[in-house]
N, C-alpha and C positions, 0 to 999 in steps of 0.2 A: 143588223150589220155585224162587222167583225168584232165588235166590243159591246154587245148588247147586255150580256149578263155580268154580274159581279166577278165571276171567275175569269171570264174573258178579259175584262178590264184589268184584273190583276196580272194576267199573262202578258198583255200588251205593255203594261207599265214596267214589268220586270225586264222584258225584252228591250224596251227603249232605254232603260237605265243601264243595262248591261252594254248596249251599243255605245252609250255615252262614255262609260268608263274605258271600253276597248279603244274607241277613237282617240280619247285623250292620251292614252298610253302610246299610241302610234304617231300622233301628229303634234301634240303639245307638250313635249318634253323640254322645251326651252322656256324661259320667262317670257312667253309670247304676249302676256298681258301688258308688257311695258311698251310694245310697239306693234302689236298684232302680227308679229313675224315668227315663223318657225324655221329651223335650219334647212337649207337646201342640201340634200344628202350627197349630191355629186361634187359639191364644193367643200362641204364640211364646216361651213361657217355661215352665220346669218348675213345676208347681203348688205343690210344697213351698216354693219360694223366696218365695212370697207368702203363706205361712201356710195355704194350702188343703190339707188332709190328705185324700188319696184313700183308698179302701178298702185294708185292710191289705195284701192281696196282689194287687191288681188289676194292678199294673205289674210285679210280681215274676214272674208266670206266663210272659209271653213270654220273659223273660231266662232263667229256669230251663228253659223248653221248648227254647230253642235250645242250651243247654248239654247237654240230653239228646240232641239230635241229634249234637252233638260226641262224646258218650260212645258212642253207637251206631257212629259213624264209627270211633272208636278200636278198638272190639271187632272190627269187620270188617277194619280196616286191619292191626292187629297180628296177627290170626289168619292172615294171609297170610305171616307171617314164621316162619322157623325159626331156631334158635340161630346157625348159621353166618353168617346174613345180618346179624346185629347187629355189623357191623364198621364201623370208621371209616377214612376216608382217611388215608394215611400223612402227608399234609401238614397234617392237623388235629390240633393238640395235644390230648391226651385231657382235659386239665383244662378246656379250653373246652367240650367236649362235655358234661361232667358238672357244670359250674359252676351251671347253672340249678337243678339239684336242691339244691345247697348253699344257693344264694340263697333258694329257696323254703322250705327248712327253717329258715333264719334268720327268715323272715317269720312262720312258725309260732311260733318262740320269742318274737319280739317281740309276738305276739298275746297271750301269757300275761300281760303287764303293760300292755296298751294303756289309754289314757285314754278310749277310746270303743269298747267291745267290738262293738256292732252294726255300726258302720262298718268296723272292722277285719275282721270276719268276712266281710262282703260283698267287701271288697278282696282278702282272701286267696283266696276262691273265684275271683275274676277272675284273680289271679296264677297260680293253679293251672291255669286254662284256657289261659293264655299258655304255660306250661311244656309242657303237653300238646300244644299246637299246634306248638311247637318240635320235640318228638320225633316227632310225626307227619311233619313235613317231613324230619327227619334220617334216620329209619329206614324210612319207608314211601314217601312221595311220590317221593323220589329214586330209588326202585327200581321204579317203575311205568311201563310203556310209554307210557300215555296220561295221565300225571300232569298235564301242562299244561292238561288240560281243567278242572281245579280253578280255574285262574286266570280262566277265563271267568266263573265266579260272581262273583269280585272285579271283573272288568271290567264286567259288567252292573250291579253295585252302584254302581260309579263313574259309569257312564252315567246311571243313575237320579238320582244326586245332581246331575249336571251339568244334566239336563233340569229338575229342580226349581229349581236355582239360576238357570237361564236364565229360567224362568217368573217368579221373583222379580224379576229385573232388568227384565223387561218387563211390570211391573204387579202381580206377585204380592205384593211387599212392601206395596204400598199396600192391596191387598185384605186382607192380614193385619192391617194397622194399623186399617182400618175395622172388621174383626171384633172387635178388641180394644176399640175405642171403643164398639161396640154392646153388648158384654158389660158394660162399665163403666156405660153408660146404663141398661141393664136391671137392674143390680144383681147380675148373676152374677159379676162381678169387682169385689169390694168392697175399697177401700183400708183399711177398718177391720180386715180380716183379714190385713193385712201382719204378718209375724212381728215381734215386738218388737225383736229384734236388728237388723232392717233399717230401723227407723224413724229418721228424721233430724230433728233440731230445726231446722236451717237448710238450705234448699235453694237451690242456685245452678245453674240449668239453663243449658247452653250457649246462646248467643244464637240459633243456628239452630233449636234445639229450642224455646226460649221463643217464637219467632215463630210456629212451627207450632201451639203450644198456644193462643196468643192468637186464632187464627182459628176456634177451636171455640166452641160456645155456652158462656156463662159458667158454667153449672152443671157441664157436662162438664169444662171446663178446670179448675175448682176441684177436682174429684175426681182428675183426673190429677196435679195438683200435690201430692196427698197420697201418691203412690207414691214409692218411692226413686228418686233421680236416675238411678242406673245402669240401673235397669229401664226408665225412660222413654226414656233415651238409646238403649237397644237397640231399643225400639219404633220410634223415628224414624231409626234408622241405615240408610243406604243399602247397607250391607255385606251380601253374600250369605252364606248358610249351608247351603242345600240341605236335605238330611235330617239334617245335623249341627246341633247346637245353637249352635255357636260358629264364627264366620267363619274363625278361624285353624285350626280343625279341618277345615273344608272344604279349605283350602289344603293341609293335611297329607295328606288323602286324594288330592288331585290329584297332589301331588309323589310320593307313594308308589306310586300305581297307574297314572298316565297313561303312564309309559314302558312298563310291562308291557302295558297295553292296546294301545298302538300297535304293539308288537312282535308281539302276537298277530294283529292285523289284517293287518300287512304280511307275516306268515308264511303267509297263506292263498293259496297260489299258484293254486288252482283258482278263486278269485274273479276273477282277471284284473285289468283296470284298475280295477274297482270298489273293490278293497282300498285303492288309493292315494287315491281320492276319499274313502272312509270315514275313513281315517287322517288325511287333511288336515282334514276336517271336525271330527273328534274333537279333534285338536290345537288347532284354532282355538277351539272351544268351551271346552276345558279351560284354555287360557291366558287366554281372556277372563274366565272365572269366577275364575281365580286373581287376575287384576288387579282385578276387581270385589269380591273378598272383602276387599280392603284390607289384606291381610296383608303387613306390611313384611318380616318375616323370611322369609315365603314367596317374596317377590320375590328377595331376596338368595340364598336357597338354590337357586331356579330358575337363577340365573346360574351358581352353582357347578356344578350338574348339567349345564348347557349346555357349560361349559368342559371338564368331564371327558368328556362325550360326544364333543365334537369331537376329543379326543385319541385316540379309538378309530378315527378315519378312517385309511385307508391312504395318507396323504400324508407328505411329508417332515416331519421334526421342526420345522423352521423355519416351514413353512406352518401346521402344527397349532397351534403356539404363537402365531403371528400371528393366526390366526382366533379362538382362545380369548381372547387379549388384547383384540382389537377388540370381541368380544361383551361382555366385562366392562366396557370403557370405555363403550360405548353403553348397556348396562344400568344401570350406576351413575349415568350422567348422567340417564337417565330417572327413576331412583329419586330423585335429588336434586331434580329439578324437581317431581315429583308430591308429594313429602312435605316440601317446603320450609316450607310453612305449619305443618305438624306440629312441626317442629323449632324454628321461630320461637316457638311457643307453649310451648316448654319440654319437649317429648317426655315428657309425664307418665307414659305407660305404661312407659317405660324406667326412670324414677325409681321407679315402683311396684314393678317387678321387682327392682330392687336392694334395696328394702325387704323383699320376700319372701325373697330369697336371704340377706339378713343375718339374718332371723329363723330360717331353716332352719339356718344355721351355728351360731347361738346355742343353738338347741334341741339340736343334735347335741353341742355342748359341755356342755350340762347333762345330757343323757342319752346319753353316748357309746357305751354298750354295746348297748342294745336300742331306743333312741329312744322316741318317744311312742306308737308302734303304727302298723301299716299303714293308710294313708289318713287319718291324723288330723292332718295339718298345720293344718287350720282351727282346731282346739282350741289347739294350741301357738302358732299365730300370733296368736290373740286375746289371749293373755297378753302376748305381745311388743308387740302393737299398743296395748294398754291402757297399758303402761309407756311406749311411745313418745309417746302422746298426753298422758300426765301430764307428761312432761319438756317437751313442746312447750308446754303451757299454763303451766308454771312459767316457761319462758323468755319467753312472752308477757307475763306479769305483771311479770317483772323488767324487761323493756324498755319496756313501756307500762302502768304501774300504773293500775288502774281502768277499762281498756278492756274491751269485750265480747270474750269468748273465741271463737275460731274452733273450732266443735265438731268439724269433720272432720279438722283437722290438715293436715299437709303431704301432697302426692300420694303419697308412699311409705307413708302410714298408711292407705290405703284398704283395705276388707275384701276377703278372698279365701278361697277354699276350697282352692286348690292352689298349689304353689310356683312354677309356671311354669318349672320346671326339673326334669326327671325324675331327674337324678343327685343334686342337692341334696335333693330330697324323700326319696330313699332315706336320706340321712344323717340327716334330721330324723325320719323315721318308724321306721327300723329301725337307727339308730346307724351308727357308723363301719364295722363289719364288713359290714352290708348295703350301704352305699355302695360299699365297695371291691370286693365281689363283683359288683355290678351294673356298675360301671365297668370292671372287668377283663373281664367277659364281653363286653360290647359293644365295648370297645376292642380286645380280643384278636381277636374275630370280624372287626372292620373291618380290622385289620392283615392277617389271613390272606387275606381276600377281595381286598384291595388288591394283594397280591403274586401273585395268580393271573392267568394269561392265559386269557381266555374268548373263544370264537369264536361260540357260540350266541347270537343276538340276544336271545332271551327271558332268558337268564341275565345278559347284560350289562344289560338293562333292570331286572331284579330287583335287581342290585347298585346301580344308580343310585337306585332307589326307596328301598332300605335306607340308602344314604348320606344321603338327605334325612331319613329317619326319625331317624337318629343325630344329625344336625345340629339338627333342629327340637326334639329333646329338651332342648337347652340353654336354650331360651326358652319352651317350652310343656310340656304334660302329656299327650302322646300315649299314654304307658304306661297311663293311667287311662281311656282312651276305647276300648272294645272294638272299634269300627269301624276304629281305627288299629292297636291293639296286636295283635289276633288275626292279621290277614294279615301283619304285619311279622314276628312270631315264627315263623309257619309258613314264610314265604319264606326267613328266615334259616337255619333248620334245613335246609331243602331245598337251598339254595345251598351250604352248608358240606359237604354230602354228595355233591355232584355228581360228584367223581372216582370214587365207588364205584357209580355208576349201572350196574345190571346188565342193564337191559332197553332203555332208550332208546338207540338207536344213533346219534343225532345228534351232531355234534361238541361236545365239552365243554371240557375244559381240557388244558393241557399241563403 
């Protein structure tokens, strides 16, 4: 048959794994694992967020289908191994290799007392796929001669995102906005169907958004004003998101996969000078989309990656440090200029994140052993937010008796589904043990990789991308986005096993 020989099985496995990564980057750029939904591109928002309920399994099928592809890849991949090959490099502590299984087991234990069983079940399924991806990299990919072919699936997925994001920058966002307005005018998008928990008594649209709304026909403008402020702000935002739902998620994909994609292109010696042209074009588009995504953390993380990358050059230590320092100074100056207005207005998103993190810590203190359940921060945070708003209103009445209450409260009281910090969300969702295991795993893996000398450009690029993943996890929720989590876990396992690579004869580590 088509996979009778070991070499054919390897080829089929690599193709399936590449398809899995490519599909994830096109379809699952939203925290789809929370409700089995991914964004509807012509609307620009997930339908559930506005109270529109799709068919029960209409969006679950593609997610479960791509997990089936992962399962088949696992069968083919692990069938190529025999017991002696399940070995770990001497430089990799055994506890790091097996800690993902312990962490996943704790997620299952937390599932038993979750406050939202459906959400936790979907989250655990996703976590299981992350762990499987890690061991595929650790025990299978690192031992295959043509393993880097898998990365082309991720690279093509990144390119598709960049093409879509570029289209958005050059008119696509306006087209999407017009499509939304047409749906509102036709009644297909009805503000009356907004979920009750999203409705707001008082609406304060940003001036730039309010000006855009005023240009519309009076009836259309009146309907738009009935939607939640955050939803309307997203419709009128100039920030790019590509096939991701969230601009910061697009930034995360660029940071994770752009270095790898460039290394793959530059490694194609048979392409001649064309490879340099393609790499330069890809770098330009990628950095442009990162800039237009408006991700502040993405900008700063990119500076860190640039500094670390410069340290790999075969120059004198003084020259490398000088170049890295100059890049940081120029980058930080540009950051300060671009976002000066944002900080002048109070940096509300920063204040909001501190509110989320505070809630996560308090939830962990209330449920220190098993937390509130995998993926359930939204439920725990609502209780915290309600208490915060109550105290805020009491303070309002004490300071200004008889005045009208501000219904939305301070910036840090805004609603959210996720913690915007993968590490603290583990503390909230699965208790202190879940947090410690997750932190120990990624912290330990980062320490191991930081101490290794790598000569292979693709491996160096993978390490840079994973560094970005670890850093962005402090301010975002990449663990809950399959398009980010799956390639990150796969590459991490692969890179940790590089010293035991039995087939690929390219330079690896020392």
